[in-house]
N, C-alpha and C positions, 0 to 999 in steps of 0.2 A: 171106680178105677179097678180094672182087673190087673192081675199080676201076682206079686208076692206079698203076702201079709207081713207087715213090719214085725208083728209078734213072732211069726215063724222065723224071720231073719234073726231076731235077737236070740232066740233059742239056738239056732244053728251056729251063731258066733260065740256061744258059751256064756251068754248073760244068764244069771241065775234068777229064778223066780223069787219075788219078795212079796209075800202075802200081807205084810204090814205096811206096804207103801201107801201113801196118800194118793189114791187114784179113783177115777170114776168107775173104772172096770179093772178088777184085780185078776191076776197078780200084776204087780209092777215088776221091773227087772233091774238088776244091778250087775256091774262087772268091775273088778279090781285088777288093773294091769300094772300094779306097782306104783308108778308115778301118775297114773290116770285112774280116777275113780268116777264112774258115771252111773246114774240111776235113770231109768226110763219109766214113765207112768202115762197111762192113757187118761187124758183129761180133755175138757173143752178148751181149745186154744184161743189165741187172740182173735182169730177170724170167726169165733163162735161155732166152730166145727170140731168134732172129735179128732184129736191128734195124739201122738206120743210126744211128751215133753221130756227132753233130756237135760239133766242138770248134774253138776259135779265140778271137779277140779282136775287140772292137768298141769304138770310141772316138768321142767328139765333143769339143767345146770344153771340156766340164766333167767328163767321166767317161771312164774306161777300164774295161772289164769283160771278164771271161772268159765265153766262150760254151761251154755244154755242155748238150746235150739229145739225146733219142732220138726217132726216128720209126719207125713200123712199115715193113715192106718194101713195103707198098702203102697208099694212102689212098683214101677214098671217091671223090675226084675230084681233078683237077689243082688246082682252086680251094682245096680243103681242104689239099692238100699245100703250096701256096704260103703260105696263111695260117698253117700250123703252123711253117714255116721262119721266116717273119717274126716270129712270136710268140716262137720260140726264140731268135733273134738279139737281138730287142728292138725293139719298135715305136717307141720314143722316139729311136733312133739313125737318123740320116739318112745314107745312103751318099754318099760323095764323088763316086763315078763314077755317071753316069746309069744308073738301074736301074728301069725302068718296072714290073717285077713286084713291087718292094718296096711301092710305093703300092697296087698291086692286092691284095697280101697283107693290108694294113691294111683295105682295103675289104671283103675277103672274110672278115672276122672272124666273121660269122654262119655260116660253113661249118665253124667249129671244132666238135669234139665237145662235147656239152652240159656235161661236167664242166670244160671249159677256157674257157667263155664268161664266167664271173664276173670282175669287176674284180680281186678279190683273187688270182686265179690268173694274172694277167698277168705276163709276164717282162720287161716293158720299160718 
């Protein structure tokens, strides 16, 4: 797939390199948005293909949830990558730290692949 490398998108969004991450290809990445903490590592995913595995936690005043989702090594566009990350973390959770890209990810919902656009497939 051509497009935008997920690794480049993570750096653009402010994810920090984590050279100690458990990953098939280092560095991994981490971001702390106050109430949302997510790590991303390149690993062999469930489909036995290289992916970025995102894990972490997200919480707000009424819920705390585990975050776990996969992204391909590249997305069709930066906008699609941001929308996929926000969808994976959960659109209903509002970051405590100012995070302009989070609102953009919600806006760019139309950039999601067709199989992820339906309301029942929402993660948040």
